[in-house]
C-alpha positions in Angstrom: 97.7 127.8 62.2 95.6 128.0 59.0 92.4 126.6 60.3 89.5 129.0 60.2 87.4 129.8 63.2 84.5 127.6 61.9 86.8 124.6 61.7 88.1 125.3 65.2 84.6 125.4 66.5 83.6 122.2 64.8 86.6 120.3 65.9 86.9 121.7 69.5 87.5 118.8 71.9 88.7 116.4 69.1 92.2 115.2 68.7 92.9 116.7 65.3 95.5 118.5 63.2 93.7 121.9 63.7 94.7 121.7 67.3 98.1 120.2 66.7 96.9 116.7 67.6 96.7 117.8 71.2 94.1 116.2 73.5 94.2 119.0 76.1 90.8 120.5 76.1 91.9 123.6 78.0 94.3 124.3 75.2 91.6 123.8 72.6 89.4 126.4 74.4 92.2 128.9 74.6 93.1 128.5 71.0 89.6 128.7 69.7 88.8 131.7 71.9 91.9 133.6 70.7 90.9 133.0 67.1 87.3 134.0 67.8 88.5 137.2 69.5 90.6 138.1 66.6 87.9 137.5 64.1 85.0 138.9 66.1 84.7 142.3 64.6 84.7 140.9 61.0 82.5 137.9 61.6 80.3 138.5 64.7 77.0 137.8 63.0 78.3 134.6 61.4 79.8 133.5 64.7 76.5 134.1 66.4 74.6 131.9 64.0 77.4 129.3 63.8 77.7 128.9 67.6 73.9 128.4 67.9 74.0 125.9 65.1 77.0 124.0 66.6 75.2 123.8 70.0 72.1 122.4 68.2 73.9 120.0 65.9 76.8 118.9 68.2 75.2 118.7 71.6 78.0 116.5 73.0 80.2 119.6 72.7 77.8 121.9 74.6 80.3 122.3 77.5 82.9 123.6 75.1 80.5 126.0 73.5 79.3 127.2 76.9 82.8 127.9 78.0 83.6 129.8 74.8 80.4 131.9 75.1 81.3 132.5 78.8 84.7 133.8 77.8 83.1 136.0 75.1 80.7 137.3 77.7 83.6 138.6 79.8 84.5 140.9 76.8 81.1 141.4 75.2 78.0 140.9 77.3 75.6 141.9 74.4 76.8 139.0 72.3 76.2 136.5 75.1 72.8 138.1 75.9 71.8 137.7 72.3 72.8 134.0 72.4 70.7 133.5 75.6 67.7 135.5 74.2 67.8 133.5 70.9 68.1 130.2 72.7 65.1 131.1 74.9 63.1 132.0 71.8 64.1 128.8 70.2 63.1 126.8 73.3 59.7 128.5 73.3 59.3 127.6 69.6 60.4 124.0 70.2 57.9 123.7 73.0 55.1 125.2 70.9 56.0 122.8 68.0 56.6 119.9 70.3 60.1 119.3 68.8 61.3 116.9 71.5 65.0 116.6 70.5 65.3 120.4 70.2 63.7 121.0 73.7 66.1 118.5 75.3 69.2 120.0 73.5 68.3 123.6 74.3 67.7 122.8 77.9 71.2 121.2 78.0 72.6 124.3 76.3 71.1 126.6 78.8 72.6 124.5 81.6 76.0 124.7 79.8 75.6 128.5 79.7 74.8 128.5 83.4 78.0 126.6 84.2 79.9 129.4 82.4 78.1 132.1 84.3 76.2 133.4 81.3 72.8 132.3 82.6 71.9 132.6 86.3 71.1 129.4 88.1 67.8 130.8 89.3 66.7 131.3 85.7 67.3 127.6 85.0 65.4 126.6 88.2 62.5 128.9 87.1 62.5 127.2 83.7 62.5 123.7 85.3 59.7 124.8 87.7 57.6 126.1 84.7 58.0 122.8 82.9 57.1 120.9 86.1 54.1 123.1 86.6 53.1 122.5 83.0 53.5 118.7 83.5 51.4 118.8 86.7 48.7 120.8 84.9 48.7 118.3 82.0 48.3 115.5 84.5 45.4 117.1 86.4 42.6 114.7 85.7 40.0 117.2 86.8 40.8 119.3 83.7 40.3 116.3 81.5 43.8 115.9 80.1 44.9 112.4 81.3 45.8 111.5 77.7 48.7 113.9 77.8 50.7 111.7 80.2 53.5 111.2 77.6 54.1 115.0 77.3 54.2 115.4 81.1 56.7 112.5 81.3 58.8 114.0 78.6 59.0 117.4 80.4 60.2 115.6 83.5 62.7 113.6 81.4 64.1 116.7 79.9 64.7 118.2 83.3 66.4 115.1 84.6 68.4 114.8 81.4 69.7 118.3 81.8 71.0 117.8 85.4 74.3 116.1 84.4 75.0 119.3 82.3 74.6 121.7 85.3 73.3 119.9 88.4 76.4 120.6 90.5 75.9 124.4 90.0 72.2 124.1 90.8 73.1 122.3 94.1 75.1 125.3 95.2 72.1 127.6 94.7 69.5 125.5 96.5 
């Protein structure tokens, strides 16, 4: 197999020559993980940046990236912790800059990481509660912010849009 780890990450989940035309997603994950493991020591910084970029630019493949990061977490917790910390910082930045697409995608990515046991479900619940609390504060007419209804609605939408990506795991916790 001559495909580089970047190509494998980009094409994971696709029926493509890099994966021998196979449509078996489990096989894709195993192949990609074995290549990432082999190349880890030489390319860990590039892998870190590229995984984050892939999750941001290919959100429909977040479950695959979450599983790969979960597998990496079994061998290298520091790498996965750095992914979570950077994702959290990116989410804070997106909230501050009101980057709606990025907020939605990063919440989905955190849910994907939760499904792979990289992020604790309670952390996701806490994040959702913080957004709900913020939405409730925004809507509190006594503070004079009724014009911020769209932002509050968006926060609730983001939470609801994240549930398909990790709701079943959250049900087990509550």
